[in-house]
GUVO-279146 format. One record per atom (N, C-alpha, C): x, y, z; residue in three letters; atom name. Coordinates in Angstrom, 3 decimals, padded with zeros to 6 digits. Atoms other than C-alpha are relative to their C-alpha. Layout:
N
{east->X&north->Y&up->Z&type->ala&atom->CA}
...
This chain:
81
{east->001.042&north->-000.693&up->000.656&type->met&atom->N}
{east->011.881&north->-011.546&up->000.408&type->met&atom->CA}
{east->000.273&north->001.503&up->000.061&type->met&atom->C}
{east->-000.229&north->-001.389&up->000.198&type->thr&atom->N}
{east->012.962&north->-008.123&up->001.527&type->thr&atom->CA}
{east->001.080&north->000.429&up->-000.938&type->thr&atom->C}
{east->-001.095&north->-000.022&up->000.981&type->arg&atom->N}
{east->015.908&north->-008.316&up->-000.545&type->arg&atom->CA}
{east->-000.674&north->000.028&up->-001.700&type->arg&atom->C}
{east->000.823&north->000.214&up->001.327&type->leu&atom->N}
{east->013.603&north->-009.382&up->-003.593&type->leu&atom->CA}
{east->-000.851&north->001.261&up->-000.551&type->leu&atom->C}
{east->000.855&north->-001.103&up->000.038&type->leu&atom->N}
{east->011.259&north->-006.573&up->-002.699&type->leu&atom->CA}
{east->000.779&north->001.495&up->-000.390&type->leu&atom->C}
{east->-000.655&north->-000.965&up->000.124&type->val&atom->N}
{east->014.014&north->-003.869&up->-002.842&type->val&atom->CA}
{east->000.389&north->000.016&up->-001.518&type->val&atom->C}
{east->-000.387&north->-000.146&up->001.076&type->glu&atom->N}
{east->015.491&north->-005.059&up->-005.837&type->glu&atom->CA}
{east->-001.005&north->-000.266&up->-001.288&type->glu&atom->C}
{east->000.797&north->000.070&up->001.107&type->his&atom->N}
{east->012.466&north->-005.861&up->-008.111&type->his&atom->CA}
{east->-001.698&north->000.518&up->000.198&type->his&atom->C}
{east->001.113&north->-000.476&up->-000.024&type->ala&atom->N}
{east->009.802&north->-003.794&up->-006.682&type->ala&atom->CA}
{east->-000.793&north->000.956&up->-000.743&type->ala&atom->C}
{east->000.849&north->-001.241&up->000.726&type->glu&atom->N}
{east->006.730&north->-001.674&up->-008.312&type->glu&atom->CA}
{east->-000.695&north->000.244&up->000.912&type->glu&atom->C}
{east->-000.911&north->-000.865&up->000.245&type->pro&atom->N}
{east->006.885&north->000.774&up->-007.237&type->pro&atom->CA}
{east->001.492&north->-000.162&up->000.531&type->pro&atom->C}
{east->-001.430&north->000.274&up->-000.625&type->pro&atom->N}
{east->010.887&north->000.933&up->-006.557&type->pro&atom->CA}
{east->-000.295&north->000.609&up->001.507&type->pro&atom->C}
{east->-000.109&north->-000.486&up->-001.308&type->ile&atom->N}
{east->011.762&north->001.201&up->-003.017&type->ile&atom->CA}
{east->000.660&north->001.082&up->000.164&type->ile&atom->C}
{east->-001.166&north->-001.127&up->-000.192&type->thr&atom->N}
{east->012.911&north->004.667&up->-002.479&type->thr&atom->CA}
{east->-000.844&north->000.899&up->001.007&type->thr&atom->C}
{east->000.890&north->-000.901&up->-000.787&type->arg&atom->N}
{east->011.788&north->007.890&up->-000.550&type->arg&atom->CA}
{east->-000.574&north->000.884&up->-001.109&type->arg&atom->C}
{east->000.600&north->-000.964&up->000.640&type->tyr&atom->N}
{east->009.167&north->009.769&up->-002.208&type->tyr&atom->CA}
{east->-000.520&north->001.366&up->000.624&type->tyr&atom->C}
{east->000.433&north->-001.212&up->-000.576&type->arg&atom->N}
{east->008.054&north->013.246&up->-001.604&type->arg&atom->CA}
{east->-001.492&north->000.055&up->000.244&type->arg&atom->C}
{east->001.351&north->000.044&up->-000.601&type->glu&atom->N}
{east->004.419&north->012.714&up->-001.525&type->glu&atom->CA}
{east->-000.290&north->-001.446&up->000.733&type->glu&atom->C}
{east->000.539&north->000.971&up->-000.657&type->pro&atom->N}
{east->002.770&north->010.479&up->000.801&type->pro&atom->CA}
{east->-000.645&north->-001.368&up->-000.964&type->pro&atom->C}
{east->000.184&north->001.193&up->000.420&type->val&atom->N}
{east->001.966&north->006.808&up->-000.262&type->val&atom->CA}
{east->-001.181&north->-000.893&up->000.486&type->val&atom->C}
{east->000.615&north->000.755&up->-000.885&type->pro&atom->N}
{east->-001.031&north->005.022&up->000.843&type->pro&atom->CA}
{east->-000.051&north->-001.583&up->-000.774&type->pro&atom->C}
{east->000.078&north->001.338&up->000.320&type->ile&atom->N}
{east->-001.265&north->001.159&up->000.989&type->ile&atom->CA}
{east->-001.245&north->-000.773&up->000.840&type->ile&atom->C}
{east->001.139&north->000.934&up->-000.478&type->val&atom->N}
{east->-004.572&north->-000.770&up->001.158&type->val&atom->CA}
{east->000.216&north->-001.596&up->-000.106&type->val&atom->C}
{east->-000.057&north->001.557&up->000.414&type->gln&atom->N}
{east->-004.641&north->-004.570&up->001.409&type->gln&atom->CA}
{east->-000.951&north->-000.790&up->000.812&type->gln&atom->C}
{east->000.946&north->000.877&up->-000.796&type->gly&atom->N}
{east->-007.184&north->-007.273&up->002.202&type->gly&atom->CA}
{east->000.602&north->-001.159&up->000.393&type->gly&atom->C}
{east->-000.481&north->001.194&up->-000.559&type->thr&atom->N}
{east->-006.193&north->-009.713&up->004.572&type->thr&atom->CA}
{east->-000.292&north->-001.568&up->-000.692&type->thr&atom->C}
{east->000.308&north->001.420&up->000.635&type->ala&atom->N}
{east->-007.662&north->-012.649&up->002.541&type->ala&atom->CA}
{east->000.658&north->000.048&up->-001.543&type->ala&atom->C}
{east->-000.399&north->000.089&up->001.678&type->asp&atom->N}
{east->-005.790&north->-011.620&up->-000.773&type->asp&atom->CA}
{east->000.860&north->-001.086&up->-000.211&type->asp&atom->C}
{east->-000.847&north->000.880&up->000.453&type->thr&atom->N}
{east->-004.348&north->-014.495&up->-002.343&type->thr&atom->CA}
{east->001.073&north->000.330&up->-000.992&type->thr&atom->C}
{east->-000.806&north->-000.230&up->001.168&type->thr&atom->N}
{east->-003.207&north->-012.733&up->-005.389&type->thr&atom->CA}
{east->001.224&north->001.089&up->000.326&type->thr&atom->C}
{east->-000.848&north->-000.617&up->-000.747&type->val&atom->N}
{east->-001.123&north->-010.168&up->-003.451&type->val&atom->CA}
{east->000.324&north->-000.185&up->001.713&type->val&atom->C}
{east->000.158&north->000.579&up->-001.365&type->pro&atom->N}
{east->-000.199&north->-011.822&up->-000.098&type->pro&atom->CA}
{east->000.321&north->001.355&up->000.950&type->pro&atom->C}
{east->-000.229&north->-001.020&up->-000.939&type->pro&atom->N}
{east->-000.651&north->-009.537&up->002.825&type->pro&atom->CA}
{east->001.516&north->000.504&up->000.359&type->pro&atom->C}
{east->-001.722&north->-000.278&up->-000.030&type->val&atom->N}
{east->003.333&north->-009.922&up->003.848&type->val&atom->CA}
{east->000.500&north->000.722&up->-000.828&type->val&atom->C}
{east->-000.733&north->-001.123&up->000.957&type->thr&atom->N}
{east->004.145&north->-008.292&up->000.738&type->thr&atom->CA}
{east->-000.342&north->001.225&up->000.016&type->thr&atom->C}
{east->000.353&north->-001.335&up->-000.144&type->ala&atom->N}
{east->002.240&north->-005.342&up->001.371&type->ala&atom->CA}
{east->000.491&north->000.608&up->001.064&type->ala&atom->C}
{east->-000.492&north->-000.580&up->-001.051&type->arg&atom->N}
{east->003.325&north->-005.138&up->004.798&type->arg&atom->CA}
{east->001.398&north->000.395&up->000.208&type->arg&atom->C}
{east->-001.467&north->-000.397&up->000.189&type->glu&atom->N}
{east->007.085&north->-005.387&up->003.923&type->glu&atom->CA}
{east->000.315&north->001.019&up->-000.939&type->glu&atom->C}
{east->000.038&north->-000.898&up->001.015&type->thr&atom->N}
{east->006.546&north->-003.035&up->001.066&type->thr&atom->CA}
{east->-000.211&north->001.276&up->000.850&type->thr&atom->C}
{east->000.312&north->-001.167&up->-000.759&type->ala&atom->N}
{east->004.846&north->-000.400&up->003.363&type->ala&atom->CA}
{east->001.391&north->000.271&up->000.981&type->ala&atom->C}
{east->-000.932&north->-000.107&up->-000.848&type->ala&atom->N}
{east->007.669&north->-000.900&up->005.788&type->ala&atom->CA}
{east->001.461&north->000.503&up->-000.642&type->ala&atom->C}
{east->-001.274&north->-000.404&up->000.756&type->ala&atom->N}
{east->010.531&north->-000.625&up->003.106&type->ala&atom->CA}
{east->-000.153&north->001.262&up->-000.207&type->ala&atom->C}
{east->000.138&north->-001.223&up->000.640&type->leu&atom->N}
{east->009.177&north->002.370&up->001.736&type->leu&atom->CA}
{east->000.051&north->001.234&up->001.236&type->leu&atom->C}
{east->000.138&north->-001.072&up->-001.224&type->ala&atom->N}
{east->008.692&north->004.133&up->005.321&type->ala&atom->CA}
{east->001.418&north->000.178&up->000.400&type->ala&atom->C}
{east->-001.292&north->000.076&up->-000.384&type->ala&atom->N}
{east->012.416&north->002.794&up->006.105&type->ala&atom->CA}
{east->000.710&north->000.972&up->-000.984&type->ala&atom->C}
{east->-000.766&north->-000.719&up->001.136&type->ala&atom->N}
{east->013.476&north->004.805&up->003.029&type->ala&atom->CA}
{east->-000.405&north->001.500&up->-000.035&type->ala&atom->C}
{east->000.063&north->-001.590&up->-000.077&type->gly&atom->N}
{east->011.854&north->008.105&up->004.187&type->gly&atom->CA}
{east->-001.510&north->000.355&up->-000.616&type->gly&atom->C}
{east->001.132&north->-000.625&up->000.435&type->thr&atom->N}
{east->008.369&north->007.969&up->002.510&type->thr&atom->CA}
{east->-001.068&north->-000.216&up->001.055&type->thr&atom->C}
{east->001.100&north->000.134&up->-000.659&type->arg&atom->N}
{east->005.096&north->008.787&up->004.221&type->arg&atom->CA}
{east->-000.793&north->-001.222&up->-000.400&type->arg&atom->C}
{east->000.966&north->000.943&up->000.447&type->val&atom->N}
{east->003.009&north->005.727&up->004.212&type->val&atom->CA}
{east->-000.949&north->-000.334&up->000.945&type->val&atom->C}
{east->001.402&north->000.788&up->-000.623&type->thr&atom->N}
{east->-000.453&north->004.655&up->005.325&type->thr&atom->CA}
{east->-000.220&north->-001.092&up->-000.560&type->thr&atom->C}
{east->000.231&north->001.613&up->000.552&type->tyr&atom->N}
{east->-000.839&north->000.935&up->005.126&type->tyr&atom->CA}
{east->-001.598&north->-000.303&up->000.952&type->tyr&atom->C}
{east->001.519&north->000.383&up->-000.674&type->thr&atom->N}
{east->-004.711&north->-000.090&up->006.080&type->thr&atom->CA}
{east->-000.241&north->-001.484&up->-000.535&type->thr&atom->C}
{east->000.354&north->001.607&up->000.110&type->pro&atom->N}
{east->-005.244&north->-003.859&up->006.301&type->pro&atom->CA}
{east->-001.793&north->-000.163&up->000.180&type->pro&atom->C}
{east->001.537&north->000.030&up->-000.056&type->tyr&atom->N}
{east->-009.133&north->-004.765&up->005.635&type->tyr&atom->CA}
{east->-000.123&north->-001.532&up->000.337&type->tyr&atom->C}
{east->000.281&north->001.160&up->-000.720&type->ala&atom->N}
{east->-009.878&north->-007.758&up->007.748&type->ala&atom->CA}
{east->-000.956&north->-000.974&up->-001.061&type->ala&atom->C}
{east->000.623&north->000.955&up->000.644&type->gly&atom->N}
{east->-011.101&north->-010.522&up->005.509&type->gly&atom->CA}
{east->-000.589&north->000.128&up->-001.190&type->gly&atom->C}
{east->000.287&north->-000.174&up->001.194&type->val&atom->N}
{east->-011.218&north->-009.163&up->002.352&type->val&atom->CA}
{east->000.993&north->-000.216&up->-001.140&type->val&atom->C}
{east->-000.837&north->000.340&up->000.878&type->asp&atom->N}
{east->-009.745&north->-010.490&up->-000.866&type->asp&atom->CA}
{east->000.334&north->001.005&up->-001.102&type->asp&atom->C}
{east->-000.255&north->-000.802&up->000.902&type->his&atom->N}
{east->-008.379&north->-009.047&up->-003.826&type->his&atom->CA}
{east->-000.794&north->000.568&up->-001.098&type->his&atom->C}
{east->001.093&north->-000.304&up->001.162&type->arg&atom->N}
{east->-011.251&north->-008.809&up->-006.167&type->arg&atom->CA}
{east->-001.059&north->001.245&up->000.899&type->arg&atom->C}
{east->000.707&north->-000.872&up->-000.981&type->ser&atom->N}
{east->-013.206&north->-007.009&up->-003.235&type->ser&atom->CA}
{east->000.582&north->001.210&up->000.460&type->ser&atom->C}
{east->-000.613&north->-001.053&up->-000.337&type->leu&atom->N}
{east->-010.470&north->-004.789&up->-002.316&type->leu&atom->CA}
{east->-000.414&north->001.483&up->-000.195&type->leu&atom->C}
{east->000.129&north->-001.046&up->000.774&type->pro&atom->N}
{east->-011.319&north->-002.012&up->-004.805&type->pro&atom->CA}
{east->-001.321&north->001.007&up->000.449&type->pro&atom->C}
{east->001.170&north->-000.271&up->-000.632&type->val&atom->N}
{east->-014.965&north->-001.699&up->-003.313&type->val&atom->CA}
{east->000.051&north->000.516&up->001.475&type->val&atom->C}
{east->-000.377&north->-000.026&up->-001.424&type->thr&atom->N}
{east->-013.879&north->-002.185&up->000.083&type->thr&atom->CA}
{east->000.252&north->001.477&up->000.323&type->thr&atom->C}
{east->-000.759&north->-000.967&up->-000.413&type->ala&atom->N}
{east->-011.460&north->000.444&up->000.160&type->ala&atom->CA}
{east->-000.183&north->001.408&up->-000.582&type->ala&atom->C}
{east->000.600&north->-001.039&up->000.623&type->leu&atom->N}
{east->-013.279&north->003.129&up->-002.175&type->leu&atom->CA}
{east->-000.164&north->001.267&up->000.811&type->leu&atom->C}
{east->000.234&north->-001.061&up->-000.799&type->asp&atom->N}
{east->-014.303&north->005.465&up->000.417&type->asp&atom->CA}
{east->001.327&north->000.653&up->000.559&type->asp&atom->C}
{east->-001.586&north->-000.501&up->-000.389&type->gln&atom->N}
{east->-010.636&north->005.844&up->001.904&type->gln&atom->CA}
{east->000.810&north->000.502&up->-001.062&type->gln&atom->C}
{east->-000.727&north->-000.882&up->001.372&type->val&atom->N}
{east->-009.015&north->006.085&up->-001.538&type->val&atom->CA}
{east->-000.299&north->001.391&up->-000.584&type->val&atom->C}
{east->000.451&north->-001.198&up->000.587&type->asn&atom->N}
{east->-011.263&north->008.559&up->-002.718&type->asn&atom->CA}
{east->000.197&north->001.141&up->001.215&type->asn&atom->C}
{east->-000.305&north->-001.102&up->-000.974&type->ala&atom->N}
{east->-010.856&north->010.805&up->000.748&type->ala&atom->CA}
{east->001.559&north->000.359&up->-000.189&type->ala&atom->C}
{east->-001.599&north->-000.436&up->000.306&type->trp&atom->N}
{east->-006.987&north->010.305&up->000.104&type->trp&atom->CA}
{east->000.120&north->000.968&up->-001.349&type->trp&atom->C}
{east->-000.191&north->-000.623&up->001.295&type->leu&atom->N}
{east->-007.396&north->011.507&up->-003.511&type->leu&atom->CA}
{east->-000.227&north->001.357&up->000.054&type->leu&atom->C}
{east->000.588&north->-001.282&up->-000.003&type->asp&atom->N}
{east->-009.529&north->014.540&up->-002.611&type->asp&atom->CA}
{east->000.835&north->000.605&up->000.849&type->asp&atom->C}
{east->-001.350&north->-000.740&up->-000.774&type->gly&atom->N}
{east->-006.814&north->015.571&up->000.057&type->gly&atom->CA}
{east->000.893&north->000.615&up->-000.809&type->gly&atom->C}
{east->-001.155&north->-000.161&up->000.872&type->arg&atom->N}
{east->-004.117&north->015.492&up->-002.504&type->arg&atom->CA}
{east->-000.448&north->000.962&up->-000.925&type->arg&atom->C}
{east->000.083&north->-000.750&up->000.842&type->leu&atom->N}
{east->-005.904&north->016.808&up->-005.069&type->leu&atom->CA}
{east->-000.618&north->001.753&up->000.201&type->leu&atom->C}
{east->000.306&north->-001.198&up->-000.604&type->ala&atom->N}
{east->-007.289&north->019.724&up->-002.998&type->ala&atom->CA}
{east->000.888&north->001.057&up->000.163&type->ala&atom->C}
{east->-001.131&north->-000.883&up->-000.477&type->arg&atom->N}
{east->-004.032&north->021.563&up->-002.384&type->arg&atom->CA}
{east->000.213&north->000.743&up->-001.129&type->arg&atom->C}
């Protein structure tokens, strides 16, 4: 799985200058939680600053609303610079 992630990942597994937030619903069946965790770990291992936040019991469709405050706060912090 990790090899597939590195070879076919979107976004590519590399070091990014800017931090990358990853939010994940633990009940997501569209993007399995293990995929998000492995992506976060691979990006971090490549030198990217990653914030991984799992949302317990949240599925793929509910995640945007559930994580909205966190994502907005992250964007506000990035855009205020």
